[in-house]
C-alpha positions in Angstrom: 61.7 98.3 49.8 62.4 96.6 46.5 60.2 97.2 43.5 58.8 93.6 43.7 57.8 94.0 47.3 56.3 97.4 46.5 54.2 95.9 43.7 53.0 93.0 46.0 52.1 95.6 48.7 50.0 97.5 46.2 48.4 94.3 44.8 47.8 92.9 48.3 46.1 96.1 49.5 43.7 96.0 46.5 43.0 92.3 47.1 42.3 93.1 50.8 40.0 95.9 49.8 38.1 93.5 47.5 37.8 90.9 50.2 36.6 93.5 52.7 33.9 94.7 50.3 32.8 91.2 49.2 32.5 90.0 52.8 30.9 93.2 54.0 33.6 93.7 56.6 31.8 96.8 57.9 29.2 94.5 59.5 31.7 93.3 62.1 31.8 95.5 65.1 35.6 95.4 65.7 36.2 96.4 62.1 33.3 98.9 61.7 35.1 102.2 62.8 37.8 101.8 60.1 35.9 99.7 57.4 32.9 102.1 57.1 34.9 105.2 56.1 37.3 103.2 53.8 34.6 101.2 52.0 33.0 104.5 50.9 36.0 104.8 48.5 35.3 101.5 46.8 34.6 103.1 43.3 38.0 104.8 43.5 39.6 101.5 44.6 38.1 99.8 41.6 39.7 102.4 39.3 43.0 102.0 41.2 42.8 98.2 40.7 42.3 98.6 36.9 45.3 101.0 36.7 47.4 98.7 38.8 46.7 95.8 36.4 48.1 97.9 33.6 51.0 99.4 35.4 52.4 96.6 37.6 55.2 94.8 35.8 55.2 91.6 37.8 52.9 88.8 36.6 51.8 87.9 40.1 51.0 91.4 41.3 49.4 92.3 38.0 47.2 89.2 38.1 46.3 89.8 41.7 45.3 93.4 40.9 43.2 92.2 38.0 41.3 89.7 40.1 40.7 92.4 42.7 39.5 94.8 40.0 37.2 92.3 38.5 35.6 91.5 41.9 35.2 95.2 42.7 33.8 96.0 39.3 31.2 93.3 39.7 29.7 95.1 42.7 30.2 98.7 41.5 29.4 98.6 37.7 25.7 97.7 38.1 25.0 101.2 39.5 25.8 102.6 36.0 23.4 100.3 34.2 19.8 101.5 33.8 17.1 99.1 35.1 13.8 98.3 33.4 11.1 100.3 35.2 7.7 99.0 36.2 4.7 100.1 34.2 3.2 103.2 35.8 0.8 105.8 34.5 -0.2 107.6 37.7 0.8 111.1 38.9 4.3 112.4 38.6 6.3 113.4 41.7 9.5 115.5 41.5 11.7 115.8 44.5 15.0 117.6 45.4 17.3 116.9 48.4 20.3 118.9 49.5 22.6 119.3 52.5 23.0 123.0 53.1 26.4 122.9 54.9 25.2 124.4 58.2 22.7 126.6 56.3 25.4 128.3 54.1 23.9 127.4 50.7 22.8 130.3 48.6 19.1 130.9 49.0 18.6 132.4 45.5 20.3 129.5 43.8 18.3 127.0 45.7 14.9 128.7 44.9 15.9 129.0 41.3 16.7 125.3 41.2 13.3 124.4 42.8 11.6 126.6 40.1 13.6 125.3 37.2 13.1 121.6 38.1 9.4 122.1 39.1 10.1 120.3 42.3 7.0 119.2 44.3 9.0 118.3 47.5 12.3 119.7 48.9 14.2 117.9 51.6 16.8 120.0 53.4 19.5 118.9 55.8 21.6 121.1 58.1 18.8 123.7 58.0 19.2 126.7 60.3 16.9 129.5 61.4 18.9 132.0 59.3 18.6 129.7 56.3 14.8 129.4 56.8 14.6 133.2 56.7 16.8 133.6 53.7 14.9 131.0 51.7 11.6 132.7 52.5 12.9 136.0 51.4 14.1 134.4 48.2 10.6 133.2 47.4 10.7 129.5 48.5 7.3 129.7 50.3 5.7 130.9 47.1 6.7 127.8 45.3 6.4 125.3 48.1 4.0 126.8 50.7 3.7 123.8 53.0 6.6 122.9 55.4 7.6 120.7 58.2 10.9 121.9 59.8 12.8 120.8 62.9 15.5 123.2 63.9 17.2 121.6 66.9 19.6 124.5 67.4 23.1 123.3 66.7 24.4 124.3 63.3 24.2 121.0 61.5 21.3 119.3 63.3 18.2 120.9 61.7 16.3 119.5 58.8 13.1 120.4 56.9 10.6 119.2 54.3 8.9 121.8 52.0 6.1 120.8 49.6 3.8 122.1 46.9 0.9 120.1 48.4 -0.4 119.7 52.0 1.7 118.0 54.6 0.5 116.3 57.7 2.1 114.4 60.6 4.1 111.4 59.2 5.7 108.2 60.4 7.3 107.8 63.8 10.9 106.7 63.5 13.6 105.9 66.0 15.6 108.5 67.9 18.3 110.5 66.2 20.8 113.1 67.4 20.3 114.9 64.1 16.8 115.9 63.0 15.1 113.5 60.6 11.6 114.9 60.2 8.8 113.0 58.6 5.5 114.0 56.9 2.6 112.7 54.9 2.1 114.3 51.6 -1.4 114.5 50.1 -1.4 114.7 46.3 -4.1 116.3 44.3 -5.0 112.9 42.8 -6.1 111.8 46.3 -3.0 109.6 46.8 -0.8 110.0 49.9 2.9 109.5 50.2 5.1 109.2 53.4 8.2 111.4 53.4 11.3 111.1 55.6 14.2 113.6 55.5 17.3 111.4 56.2 20.4 112.7 57.9 22.2 110.3 60.3 25.3 111.6 62.0 28.5 110.7 60.0 30.4 107.5 61.0 33.7 109.4 61.5 36.3 110.0 62.8 37.2 106.4 63.2 39.0 107.0 66.6 35.6 108.0 68.1 34.3 104.7 69.1 30.6 105.8 69.2 30.5 107.4 65.7 30.0 104.3 63.5 27.6 102.5 65.9 25.5 105.7 66.2 25.4 106.1 62.4 24.4 102.5 62.1 21.6 102.7 64.6 20.2 105.9 63.0 20.1 104.3 59.6 18.5 101.2 61.1 15.7 103.4 62.5 14.5 104.3 59.0 11.2 102.6 58.1 10.6 99.8 55.5 8.0 100.2 52.7 4.5 100.3 54.1 0.9 100.5 53.0 1.5 104.0 51.8 4.5 104.5 49.5 7.6 105.9 51.3 10.2 108.4 50.0 13.5 108.4 52.0 15.6 111.3 50.8 18.6 113.1 52.2 22.3 112.8 53.1 22.8 109.3 54.3 26.6 109.7 54.9 26.6 106.3 53.2 27.1 104.7 49.8 25.9 101.4 48.3 29.2 99.9 49.4 28.0 100.1 53.0 26.3 97.0 54.4 23.9 99.1 56.5 22.7 101.0 53.4 22.2 97.8 51.4 20.1 96.6 54.3 17.7 99.4 53.5 17.5 98.2 49.9 16.8 94.6 51.1 13.8 95.9 53.1 12.2 96.7 49.7 13.4 100.2 48.8 15.1 101.1 45.5 17.8 103.7 45.0 16.5 106.2 42.4 19.9 107.1 40.9 20.9 103.5 40.4 17.6 102.7 38.7 18.5 105.1 35.8 22.2 104.3 35.7 23.4 107.2 37.8 24.3 105.4 40.9 28.0 106.2 40.6 27.5 110.0 40.2 29.0 111.6 43.4 27.2 114.2 45.4 29.7 115.2 48.1 33.2 116.7 48.1 35.5 117.7 51.0 34.8 121.4 50.6 32.4 123.8 48.8 34.6 125.8 46.5 34.0 124.1 43.2 36.2 121.1 43.5 35.0 117.8 42.1 32.6 115.7 44.2 34.0 112.4 45.4 31.3 110.3 47.1 27.6 109.4 46.5 26.3 110.2 50.0 22.9 111.6 49.0 20.2 109.3 47.9 16.4 109.1 47.2 15.0 105.7 48.1 11.5 105.0 46.8 8.8 102.3 46.4 9.8 99.6 43.9 6.4 100.0 42.2 7.3 103.5 41.1 8.9 104.2 37.7 12.0 106.4 38.1 12.0 108.7 35.1 15.2 110.7 35.8 17.8 111.8 38.3 20.4 114.6 38.2 22.8 116.4 40.4 23.3 120.2 40.6 26.0 122.2 42.4 24.7 124.7 44.9 27.0 127.7 45.8 27.9 127.6 49.5 27.3 123.8 50.0 29.8 120.9 49.9 26.9 118.7 48.6 25.3 118.7 45.2 21.5 118.9 45.1 20.0 115.6 44.0 16.9 115.7 41.8 14.6 112.7 41.2 11.4 112.4 39.1 9.0 109.5 39.4 5.7 108.3 38.1 3.4 106.5 40.5 1.2 103.5 39.6 -2.3 104.3 38.5 
């Protein structure tokens, strides 16, 4: 292949990526199995388009890459811009969420993170019976004595919610092959908050025809904002470049990390041994009336996900 054809192939691929993202190609059922995994890499494609603009020698390929980069940047860059927060002078709520990689995350490190951040609520995905025991021995129950756990049995299907304050039966949501427990949290101020621990099955591999539709249906089962504020926290196996995730935001939720300009900070990497995270799969969605004060990510030994911390202030 000549250098000119190679340059046009690169530029055309980037232009196709931009078109797929702008048209939400993952909404279309025939394209969904391939489009959903690929669109998760849109931030990386944006960087590639900028580099291609600088490196491609042909005017046509370079201009095409520049247009693709501009289009992709328009949808990606706002996640790094802090938003003005609503006025709120009510109680503060601090939450942590982390996928434990089939219960392998280090118990002592998790408990120390809960202690250091002063977390009021902890959402755990891929929770196992062994992990429950290890966390209890490490002192988690002393910090967060109230719990709602659902250990289905298979290694990655359990989840749980731990809290500083009392928990009661929560919302009823649609069926899921992976546990997505709910609870109502009663705060000392007399306020109550609905909690949902989110963990839909991943939409991969693309050659399994049922994977992406199952992921879509489990995300679609998550509730909209209601009379009581709702916190949806966990491993969505989704980013803001997925149409199904953006549908949740259109229901009225806001993404906490994006509210403070951290929406591009990745939380998941392909393996747990210290390599850089690649994708922002973990999210905390909250009521738009809440003021998001801070979010941060924290590596946890033994897990391929980083713990995501978020702090909010509720309206008076």
